[in-house]
N, CA, C and O of each residue as an XYZ file, in Angstrom:
668
protein
N       0.978     -1.111      0.019
C      -0.032     -0.158      0.077
C       0.839      1.082      0.163
O       0.400      2.113     -0.346
N       2.080      1.094      0.780
C       2.653      2.469      0.910
C       3.374      2.629     -0.377
O       3.693      3.789     -0.641
N       3.691      1.731     -1.216
C       4.451      1.870     -2.656
C       3.423      2.417     -3.389
O       3.865      3.408     -3.970
N       2.319      2.249     -3.623
C       1.233      2.711     -4.546
C       1.094      4.134     -4.166
O       0.829      4.906     -5.087
N       1.235      4.657     -2.887
C       1.178      5.908     -2.670
C       2.325      6.874     -2.974
O       2.068      8.043     -3.259
N       3.607      6.413     -2.923
C       4.843      6.883     -3.292
C       4.817      6.998     -4.711
O       5.291      8.001     -5.245
N       4.188      5.848     -5.540
C       4.176      5.930     -6.955
C       3.290      7.001     -7.386
O       3.730      7.695     -8.302
N       2.045      7.312     -6.892
C       1.027      8.453     -7.085
C       1.888      9.849     -6.834
O       1.726     10.886     -7.477
N       2.504      9.718     -6.136
C       3.538     11.334     -5.794
C       4.583     11.337     -6.605
O       4.955     12.474     -6.894
N       5.356     10.241     -7.203
C       6.635     10.422     -7.915
C       6.405     10.209     -9.378
O       7.249     10.508    -10.222
N       5.264      9.695     -9.649
C       4.977      9.632    -11.320
C       4.531     11.041    -11.816
O       5.040     11.592    -12.792
N       3.487     11.598    -11.020
C       3.311     12.952    -11.517
C       4.242     13.869    -11.204
O       4.231     14.801    -12.008
N       5.008     13.968    -10.389
C       6.470     14.958    -10.275
C       7.278     14.428    -11.478
O       7.739     15.283    -12.235
N       7.505     13.149    -11.746
C       8.549     12.896    -13.086
C       7.962     13.503    -14.225
O       8.630     14.251    -14.938
N       6.644     13.220    -14.485
C       6.087     13.909    -15.464
C       6.133     15.495    -15.626
O       6.182     15.999    -16.748
N       6.118     16.199    -14.555
C       5.918     17.426    -14.675
C       7.438     18.056    -15.040
O       7.607     18.965    -15.853
N       8.584     17.349    -14.225
C      10.055     17.645    -14.624
C      10.105     17.183    -16.050
O      10.292     18.074    -16.878
N       9.982     16.033    -16.461
C       9.891     15.748    -17.894
C       9.371     16.872    -18.728
O      10.078     17.076    -19.714
N       8.345     17.654    -18.615
C       7.640     18.218    -19.616
C       8.417     19.994    -19.513
O       8.455     20.948    -20.290
N       8.991     19.704    -17.993
C       9.589     21.237    -18.062
C      10.823     21.196    -18.583
O      11.142     22.211    -19.202
N      11.673     20.272    -18.518
C      12.960     19.950    -19.064
C      12.849     20.215    -20.802
O      13.585     20.816    -21.585
N      11.458     19.400    -20.990
C      11.201     19.378    -22.677
C      11.061     20.688    -23.246
O      11.566     21.028    -24.316
N      10.226     21.553    -22.354
C      10.086     22.860    -22.630
C      11.374     23.803    -22.936
O      11.556     24.476    -23.950
N      12.175     23.687    -21.862
C      13.420     24.602    -22.015
C      14.340     23.861    -23.125
O      15.036     24.511    -23.905
N      14.285     22.476    -23.131
C      15.288     22.060    -24.354
C      14.817     22.483    -25.565
O      15.645     22.926    -26.361
N      13.585     22.438    -25.895
C      13.012     22.966    -27.148
C      13.114     24.550    -27.626
O      13.480     24.958    -28.728
N      12.748     25.212    -26.644
C      12.727     26.995    -26.637
C      13.863     27.510    -26.276
O      13.856     28.689    -26.630
N      14.934     27.214    -25.702
C      16.194     27.795    -25.372
C      17.339     27.148    -25.841
O      18.350     27.109    -25.139
N      17.282     26.446    -27.355
C      18.584     25.821    -27.608
C      19.631     26.658    -28.066
O      20.760     26.205    -28.252
N      19.289     28.071    -28.299
C      20.525     29.043    -28.694
C      21.427     29.267    -27.427
O      22.643     29.096    -27.349
N      20.432     29.747    -26.313
C      20.897     29.680    -24.984
C      21.676     28.587    -24.450
O      22.686     28.738    -23.762
N      21.169     27.473    -24.794
C      21.902     26.285    -23.775
C      22.942     25.982    -24.808
O      23.706     25.107    -24.399
N      23.223     26.405    -25.991
C      24.516     26.076    -27.046
C      24.264     24.632    -27.724
O      25.246     23.950    -28.017
N      22.792     24.098    -28.010
C      22.338     23.148    -28.452
C      22.436     23.387    -30.005
O      22.879     22.460    -30.682
N      22.041     24.609    -30.653
C      21.799     24.674    -31.894
C      21.235     26.193    -31.935
O      20.375     26.657    -31.186
N      22.067     27.009    -33.216
C      21.367     28.353    -33.155
C      21.051     28.634    -34.702
O      20.954     27.788    -35.590
N      20.937     29.788    -34.793
C      20.580     30.138    -36.579
C      21.729     29.779    -37.603
O      22.900     30.126    -37.451
N      21.254     29.048    -38.651
C      22.420     28.547    -39.636
C      22.751     29.673    -40.454
O      22.210     30.763    -40.262
N      23.669     29.473    -41.424
C      24.143     30.263    -42.284
C      23.236     31.290    -43.294
O      23.504     32.419    -43.705
N      22.100     30.458    -43.512
C      20.935     31.736    -44.146
C      20.521     32.849    -43.260
O      20.210     33.965    -43.678
N      20.534     32.449    -41.871
C      20.182     33.194    -41.088
C      21.023     34.315    -40.823
O      20.675     35.494    -40.759
N      22.252     33.798    -40.663
C      23.419     34.975    -40.505
C      23.569     35.877    -42.061
O      23.825     37.081    -42.020
N      23.412     35.276    -43.176
C      23.327     36.162    -44.231
C      22.183     36.881    -44.214
O      22.426     37.931    -44.808
N      20.986     36.862    -43.817
C      19.725     37.363    -43.691
C      20.218     38.543    -42.672
O      19.802     39.673    -42.928
N      20.906     38.406    -41.755
C      21.061     39.438    -40.610
C      22.214     40.536    -40.885
O      22.393     41.573    -40.246
N      23.112     39.959    -42.228
C      23.943     41.068    -42.670
C      23.539     41.751    -43.753
O      24.144     42.769    -44.088
N      22.521     41.314    -44.412
C      21.920     42.059    -45.514
C      20.907     43.149    -44.921
O      20.642     44.193    -45.517
N      20.309     42.745    -43.532
C      19.389     43.758    -42.787
C      20.517     44.731    -42.237
O      20.170     45.905    -42.364
N      21.440     44.614    -41.814
C      22.409     45.396    -41.050
C      23.110     46.330    -42.265
O      23.717     47.385    -42.081
N      22.876     45.693    -43.499
C      23.418     46.519    -44.901
C      22.579     47.758    -45.223
O      22.850     48.914    -45.545
N      21.200     46.910    -44.964
C      20.094     47.749    -45.335
C      20.034     49.294    -44.351
O      19.848     50.436    -44.773
N      20.251     48.856    -43.001
C      20.001     49.775    -41.948
C      21.132     50.768    -42.142
O      20.952     51.943    -41.824
N      22.333     50.343    -42.665
C      23.141     51.430    -42.901
C      23.175     52.262    -43.939
O      23.817     53.311    -43.901
N      22.524     51.896    -44.914
C      21.980     52.361    -46.201
C      21.067     53.558    -45.946
O      21.127     54.579    -46.631
N      20.085     53.362    -44.770
C      18.944     54.077    -44.538
C      19.639     55.454    -43.937
O      18.832     56.365    -43.753
N      20.885     55.712    -43.636
C      21.312     56.785    -43.270
C      21.755     57.946    -44.561
O      22.054     59.132    -44.417
N      21.691     57.304    -45.579
C      21.849     58.134    -46.878
C      21.031     59.460    -46.920
O      20.304     59.882    -46.020
N      21.241     59.954    -47.944
C      20.577     61.449    -48.254
C      20.290     61.300    -49.868
O      20.838     60.505    -50.631
N      19.187     62.374    -50.213
C      19.204     62.417    -51.249
C      18.301     61.225    -52.321
O      17.812     60.227    -51.791
N      18.195     61.394    -53.420
C      17.439     60.666    -54.343
C      18.593     59.471    -54.467
O      18.172     58.318    -54.377
N      20.021     59.672    -54.669
C      20.684     58.510    -55.050
C      20.907     57.614    -53.776
O      21.183     56.420    -53.894
N      20.776     58.244    -52.526
C      20.725     57.613    -51.267
C      19.473     56.756    -51.056
O      19.502     55.695    -50.432
N      18.352     57.285    -51.621
C      17.046     56.259    -51.428
C      17.326     55.337    -52.292
O      17.034     54.248    -51.795
N      17.785     55.217    -53.436
C      17.801     54.325    -54.375
C      18.651     53.113    -53.927
O      18.247     51.955    -54.036
N      19.849     53.453    -53.418
C      20.488     52.409    -52.764
C      19.836     51.886    -51.390
O      19.827     50.686    -51.117
N      19.364     52.736    -50.658
C      18.457     51.987    -49.425
C      17.621     50.873    -50.021
O      17.596     49.697    -49.656
N      16.882     51.494    -51.084
C      15.374     50.886    -51.502
C      16.475     49.157    -51.925
O      16.217     48.054    -51.443
N      17.260     49.364    -52.592
C      17.931     48.263    -53.121
C      18.253     47.263    -52.259
O      17.805     46.116    -52.255
N      19.071     47.764    -51.510
C      19.602     46.967    -49.946
C      18.362     46.483    -49.163
O      18.225     45.326    -48.766
N      17.487     47.464    -48.984
C      16.245     46.785    -48.228
C      15.532     45.481    -49.075
O      15.227     44.442    -48.489
N      15.328     45.672    -50.427
C      14.846     44.495    -51.250
C      15.948     43.300    -51.037
O      15.499     42.163    -50.886
N      17.041     43.452    -51.021
C      17.894     42.219    -50.962
C      17.799     41.544    -49.692
O      17.972     40.336    -49.534
N      17.450     42.574    -48.587
C      17.322     42.082    -47.246
C      16.303     41.262    -47.217
O      16.483     40.144    -46.733
N      14.926     41.657    -47.758
C      13.745     41.114    -47.678
C      13.898     39.760    -48.297
O      13.668     38.717    -47.685
N      14.329     39.831    -49.638
C      14.691     38.154    -50.275
C      15.554     37.448    -49.492
O      15.269     36.251    -49.476
N      16.387     37.711    -48.917
C      17.464     36.846    -47.899
C      16.599     36.478    -46.809
O      16.714     35.341    -46.351
N      15.708     37.310    -46.299
C      14.755     36.715    -45.071
C      14.045     35.897    -45.502
O      13.989     34.806    -44.934
N      13.295     36.155    -46.614
C      12.255     34.792    -47.294
C      13.036     33.675    -47.619
O      12.475     32.592    -47.454
N      14.138     33.660    -48.022
C      14.774     32.601    -48.249
C      15.499     31.755    -47.108
O      16.017     30.657    -47.312
N      15.474     32.275    -46.138
C      16.106     32.070    -44.815
C      15.298     30.558    -44.322
O      14.082     30.604    -44.132
N      16.005     29.317    -44.144
C      15.256     28.339    -43.639
C      14.872     28.473    -42.402
O      15.666     29.126    -41.725
N      13.770     28.024    -41.755
C      13.373     27.823    -40.679
C      13.545     26.216    -40.293
O      12.956     25.308    -40.878
N      14.535     26.041    -39.112
C      14.690     24.441    -38.868
C      14.740     24.549    -37.481
O      15.170     23.450    -37.129
N      14.571     25.161    -36.578
C      14.609     25.189    -35.306
C      14.147     26.476    -34.676
O      13.899     27.430    -35.414
N      13.985     26.600    -33.115
C      13.458     27.904    -32.643
C      13.988     28.903    -32.675
O      13.382     29.974    -32.699
N      15.469     28.764    -32.686
C      16.502     29.943    -32.632
C      16.176     30.712    -34.054
O      15.990     31.924    -34.165
N      16.149     29.747    -35.107
C      15.865     30.664    -36.406
C      14.556     31.351    -36.417
O      14.440     32.505    -36.828
N      13.485     30.587    -35.931
C      12.083     30.982    -35.655
C      12.082     32.708    -34.955
O      11.290     33.611    -35.223
N      13.216     32.734    -34.036
C      13.022     33.676    -33.134
C      14.045     35.011    -33.930
O      13.820     36.220    -33.861
N      15.024     34.423    -34.562
C      15.554     35.551    -35.609
C      14.762     36.111    -36.707
O      14.860     37.282    -37.075
N      13.733     34.972    -37.375
C      12.623     35.683    -38.291
C      11.870     36.605    -37.855
O      11.362     37.493    -38.539
N      11.739     36.417    -36.491
C      10.587     37.354    -35.726
C      11.355     38.806    -35.872
O      10.801     39.819    -36.301
N      12.680     38.732    -35.455
C      13.582     40.046    -35.050
C      13.569     40.783    -36.575
O      13.059     41.866    -36.860
N      14.220     39.943    -37.372
C      14.408     40.530    -38.753
C      13.124     41.034    -39.203
O      13.027     42.215    -39.538
N      12.026     40.167    -39.245
C      10.584     40.832    -39.905
C      10.509     42.047    -39.455
O      10.468     43.005    -40.226
N      10.481     42.182    -38.047
C      10.231     43.747    -37.191
C      11.209     44.701    -37.848
O      10.864     45.780    -38.329
N      12.474     44.228    -37.838
C      13.804     45.298    -38.195
C      13.191     45.765    -39.609
O      13.100     46.968    -39.856
N      12.802     44.853    -40.469
C      12.758     45.187    -41.750
C      11.242     46.083    -42.164
O      11.081     46.758    -43.181
N      10.385     45.891    -41.222
C       9.234     46.564    -41.134
C       9.246     48.025    -40.949
O       8.652     48.891    -41.590
N      10.330     48.159    -39.581
C      10.934     49.533    -39.378
C      11.300     50.271    -40.625
O      10.843     51.351    -41.000
N      12.483     49.278    -41.396
C      13.189     50.045    -42.292
C      12.255     50.298    -43.542
O      12.480     51.267    -44.267
N      11.190     49.418    -43.802
C      10.170     49.922    -44.548
C       9.258     51.227    -44.408
O       8.687     51.895    -45.270
N       9.325     51.363    -42.944
C       8.302     52.692    -42.889
C       9.233     54.038    -43.373
O       8.854     55.036    -43.984
N      10.685     53.667    -42.836
C      11.586     54.615    -43.267
C      11.672     54.884    -44.850
O      11.738     55.981    -45.404
N      11.657     53.781    -45.359
C      11.625     54.221    -46.859
C      10.371     54.947    -47.382
O      10.426     55.823    -48.245
N       9.205     54.506    -46.782
C       7.955     55.105    -47.394
C       8.046     56.892    -46.984
O       7.717     57.788    -47.762
N       8.557     57.083    -45.623
C       8.720     58.174    -45.245
C       9.638     59.236    -46.051
O       9.462     60.438    -46.249
N      10.679     58.369    -46.444
C      11.708     59.326    -47.366
C      10.872     59.727    -48.877
O      10.750     60.795    -49.477
N      10.329     58.200    -49.185
C       9.845     58.601    -50.719
C       8.819     59.632    -50.589
O       8.814     60.467    -51.494
N       8.021     59.749    -49.741
C       6.967     60.926    -49.671
C       7.754     62.123    -49.605
O       7.311     62.993    -50.355
N       8.783     62.461    -48.952
C       9.447     63.468    -48.682
C      10.457     63.870    -50.117
O      10.691     65.058    -50.340
N      10.845     63.112    -50.762
C      11.386     63.103    -52.033
C      10.473     63.482    -53.238
O      10.860     64.145    -54.200
N       8.931     62.869    -53.036
C       8.041     63.271    -54.043
C       7.280     64.291    -53.480
O       6.108     64.460    -53.817
N       7.945     65.119    -52.494
C       7.154     66.468    -51.844
C       5.624     66.001    -51.856
O       4.769     66.653    -52.455
N       5.366     64.933    -51.216
C       3.861     64.572    -50.910
C       3.680     64.153    -49.742
O       2.965     63.180    -49.505
N       4.496     65.041    -48.555
C       4.267     64.564    -47.169
C       2.682     65.352    -46.675
O       2.429     66.493    -47.061
N       2.163     64.932    -46.204
C       0.920     65.764    -45.728
C       0.907     65.708    -44.336
O       0.421     64.664    -43.900
N       1.265     66.454    -43.564
C       1.362     66.798    -42.303
C       0.299     66.224    -41.455
O       0.386     65.723    -40.334
N      -0.598     66.379    -42.131
C      -1.996     65.997    -41.345
C      -2.294     64.331    -41.247
O      -2.849     63.850    -40.259
N      -1.954     63.701    -42.136
C      -1.833     62.171    -42.226
C      -0.609     61.713    -42.007
O      -0.418     61.074    -40.972
N       0.467     61.937    -42.922
C       1.644     61.460    -42.556
C       2.500     61.824    -41.424
O       3.503     61.183    -41.109
N       2.099     62.814    -40.856
C       2.871     63.387    -39.530
C       2.102     62.808    -38.352
O       2.519     63.085    -37.227
N       1.049     62.054    -38.476
C       0.418     61.575    -37.386
C       1.314     60.136    -36.926
O       1.611     59.391    -37.860
N       1.683     59.787    -35.735
C       2.060     58.792    -35.103
C       1.601     57.523    -35.298
O       2.232     56.505    -35.583
N       0.307     57.708    -35.093
C      -0.983     56.372    -35.145
C      -0.884     56.255    -36.714
O      -1.105     55.104    -37.091
N      -0.679     56.919    -37.466
C      -0.556     56.242    -39.051
C       0.157     55.652    -39.331
O      -0.138     54.742    -40.104
N       1.667     55.815    -38.835
C       2.513     54.756    -38.919
C       2.522     53.671    -38.176
O       2.865     52.565    -38.594
N       2.103     53.949    -36.898
C       2.059     52.398    -36.053
C       0.974     51.590    -36.556
O       1.132     50.371    -36.483
N      -0.239     52.094    -37.118
C      -1.014     51.412    -37.769
C      -0.677     50.769    -39.135
O      -1.236     49.701    -39.384
N       0.087     51.241    -39.958
C       0.872     50.745    -41.199
C       2.173     49.556    -40.842
O       2.510     48.623    -41.570
N       2.697     49.893    -39.627
C       4.029     49.343    -39.511
C       4.033     48.977    -37.691
O       4.477     49.709    -36.806
N       3.505     47.863    -37.566
C       3.317     47.291    -36.215
C       4.567     47.190    -35.549
O       4.479     47.276    -34.324
N       5.852     47.011    -36.073
C       7.208     46.837    -35.415
C       7.470     48.437    -34.501
O       8.091     48.557    -33.445
N       6.830     49.462    -35.239
C       6.992     50.547    -34.669
C       6.448     50.638    -33.092
O       5.237     50.723    -32.889
N       7.340     50.617    -32.057
C       6.699     50.807    -30.803
C       6.592     51.853    -30.002
O       5.791     51.865    -29.067
N       7.375     52.825    -30.276
C       7.377     53.759    -29.449
C       6.410     54.891    -30.239
O       6.226     54.809    -31.453
N       5.807     55.965    -29.410
C       5.016     56.807    -29.791
C       5.368     58.140    -29.718
O       4.671     58.799    -28.946
N       6.330     58.784    -30.351
C       6.764     60.076    -30.460
C       5.225     60.888    -30.287
O       4.103     60.390    -30.376
N       5.576     62.180    -30.034
C       4.167     63.192    -30.356
C       4.480     63.630    -31.662
O       5.516     63.527    -32.320
N       3.322     64.169    -31.920
C       3.215     64.587    -33.449
C       2.939     66.072    -33.359
O       2.650     66.695    -32.337
N       3.062     66.501    -34.479
C       2.970     66.116    -35.818
C       4.560     65.778    -36.052
O       5.475     66.274    -35.395
N       4.681     64.971    -36.966
C       6.126     64.499    -37.194
C       6.517     65.029    -38.674
O       5.668     65.202    -39.549
N       7.827     65.254    -38.842
C       8.577     65.376    -40.584
C       8.632     63.993    -40.777
O       8.424     63.047    -40.018
N       9.012     64.086    -42.152
C       9.636     62.804    -42.653
C      11.064     62.368    -41.932
O      11.378     61.234    -41.572
N      11.881     63.651    -41.818
C      13.153     63.233    -40.973
C      12.784     62.616    -39.481
O      13.520     61.826    -38.890
N      11.665     63.054    -39.028
C      11.538     62.351    -37.769
C      10.998     60.931    -37.686
O      11.216     60.171    -36.742
N      10.366     60.683    -38.625
C       9.830     59.529    -38.963
C      10.811     58.416    -39.151
O      10.694     57.314    -38.615
N      11.996     58.850    -40.119
C      12.991     58.144    -40.422
C      13.713     57.751    -39.239
O      14.083     56.624    -38.911
N      13.842     58.736    -38.713
C      14.886     58.621    -37.073
C      14.060     57.764    -36.192
O      14.643     56.787    -35.722
N      12.931     57.919    -35.906
C      11.980     56.826    -35.210
C      11.900     55.532    -35.646
O      11.943     54.565    -34.886
N      11.779     55.463    -36.917
C      12.058     54.132    -37.440
C      13.418     53.256    -37.453
O      13.584     52.045    -37.311
N      14.224     54.191    -37.650
C      15.466     53.760    -37.607
C      15.958     53.338    -36.261
O      16.778     52.425    -36.166
N      15.480     53.978    -35.197
C      15.726     53.458    -34.073
C      15.040     52.120    -33.527
O      15.589     51.360    -32.729
N      13.553     51.907    -34.158
C      13.217     50.715    -33.919
C      13.960     49.509    -34.682
O      14.000     48.352    -34.266
N      14.650     50.069    -36.091
C      15.244     48.688    -36.558
C      16.466     48.636    -35.892
O      17.086     47.580    -36.022
N      17.013     49.594    -35.148
C      18.328     49.232    -34.300
C      18.017     48.423    -33.480
O      18.729     47.432    -33.315
N      16.828     48.627    -32.714
C      16.485     47.702    -31.645
C      16.140     46.242    -32.014
O      16.310     45.394    -31.137
N      15.738     45.917    -33.050
C      15.350     44.655    -33.581
C      16.536     44.093    -34.100
O      16.795     42.903    -33.919
N      17.441     45.020    -34.870
C      18.422     44.138    -35.520
C      19.429     43.920    -34.147
O      20.147     42.921    -34.188
N      19.513     44.705    -33.063
C      20.345     44.052    -32.088
C      19.859     42.823    -31.236
O      20.552     42.254    -30.392
N      18.749     42.541    -31.529
C      18.070     41.369    -30.851
C      18.484     40.449    -31.950
O      18.874     39.376    -31.489
N      18.534     40.522    -33.404
C      18.866     39.598    -34.379
C      20.105     39.059    -34.077
O      20.347     37.864    -33.906
N      21.214     40.384    -33.995
C      22.824     40.086    -33.822
C      22.893     39.374    -32.686
O      23.660     38.426    -32.855
N      22.378     39.406    -31.466
C      22.358     38.407    -30.209
C      22.029     37.006    -30.781
O      22.714     36.061    -30.391
N      21.339     36.861    -31.401
C      21.098     35.428    -31.806
C      21.947     34.662    -32.783
O      22.019     33.434    -32.832
N      22.550     35.469    -33.516
C      23.855     34.745    -34.508
C      24.931     34.868    -34.074
O      25.804     34.276    -34.709
N      25.383     35.675    -32.812
C      26.501     35.444    -32.264
C      26.640     34.275    -31.447
O      27.716     34.028    -30.902
């Protein structure tokens, strides 16, 4: 009788421990040194970092170079194989970084086309609705340069997370 009571205590405890260990091993593989993002992930991070660097350009020529590097980064992200949880986390970070950079590109294009409407484009809510990765809410109305700065800061945050995963 005593052994049956002991079994009813040990068996559930063993199951709980097994579930916790499995959860940790499956979700924190990168932190435990088991597996991390592969070569495709590192290439995608490098392309996103290049796009972020190009975002600091000026004028129409700078816009063209930035747009091309952003397009390359988006293609690299789409072609990145997802084979483990670390790569899934990397994909999320890069998707958010590229979303922020897309907001920067849109603001820059509106500025170059002289189509900036302060009532619409100057609203932080407008940008947050179109680009969910923009987390901060600066006061409005915003200029195109302020939106580019805001989205650049968001891209820096997400690229930092991505770099932590590939290092």
